[in-house]
N, C-alpha and C positions, 0 to 999 in steps of 0.2 A: 838690071831689069828694066824693061821698056814699058812705057805707058800703054802700048797696044795690048799688053797682056791683061789689063784690067777689064772686067766684064760685069755687067749688071744681071740680076736674075731675070729670067724670062717672065716671071710673075710681077715684075716691077712695072708700074704704069709710067707713061711718058709724062714727066714733070712732077711725079710724086716723090715723096721722101723715100730714099732707098740708099743702099750701100753698094759699093763695088768691091769685087774680090779679085785678087791676083794669086792664083795657086802656083806653087813651085815645089821643087824636090823636097824641101825641108818643112813645108807646111803651107800657110796661106797668110796673106795680108788683107786687111779689110779697111776701107775708108768711106767717109761720108761723101756721097756724090755731090752735094751742094757746097761742101767745104773741103775740097781736095787738098788745098794748101795747108791745112791743119795737121797733115800727116796721116799715119795709119796705125792700126793695131796689128801686131804680128802674133800669129798662133803657130806653135810647133805642130808637127804631123800628128801626134797623139791627141792634142787638144782639138785640132781641126776635125779629125775623124770622129771624135766623141761628140762635138757640136753637130755635125751632119747627121750622125746616127740618132741623136736626140730629136732633131727637127723631123727626121723621117718617121719617127715613131710617135710624134706628137707630144713630146715631153716639154 
């Protein structure tokens, strides 16, 4: 997986604290924009879908 697949939310401010996401066939990876070398958290497809659904409904 290449670095160019990482993206920030369109809601992120420039220079603010935010995370980057890399979505792929089996789920998504999430990392801290300011501390990329620390690694990432990996979420399976079911976990990632549940997180997005919760965010969209305000949970």
